C-alpha positions, 0 to 999 in steps of 0.5 A: 092171829096177832090180833087176838094172842089168846086165840094163839095160846090157845091153838095147841090145847086139846078141847079148848074153847075161844069165843067161837072156835074149838080146837083138837088134835087130829088124833092119828095124825099126833100117833104118826108125830105130825102136829096136826090140829083142826077148828071147828068153827060156829057162825058168831051171829047165829051160833049154827056150825060152820059145815067147813073144817080148817086143818092146819099144823104147828111147825116149832120154831128151829135153829133156822125158822121161827114158829108159826102155824100153816092152814093146810086145808079148809075141809067140808066135814062130810066130806073128810074123815080124819083118816090118814089114808084119805087123800085128803089126809094123803095130800095134808100129810105130804104138805106138812112134811115139807114144811118141817 
């Protein structure tokens, strides 16, 4: 990400696009005060949508910690419905809680 500062800036802008990446809030998580996002990615050569989503959290800087992005899951889009109560959703929530 250091190689592409424009992408880094867009990782916290809902519905932003940069090259072959689309960024969106995980709305249900945001309602629970979890700063969680997902990336949707297209193959650069073919333009085909990749069947996986990257779910990441943003941890803002604090007195002791520098701000950072943390990848919490790479999930098949057909196996994840973004419900916090799902098995994957609960694991992501738990992992995020450990980070903040």
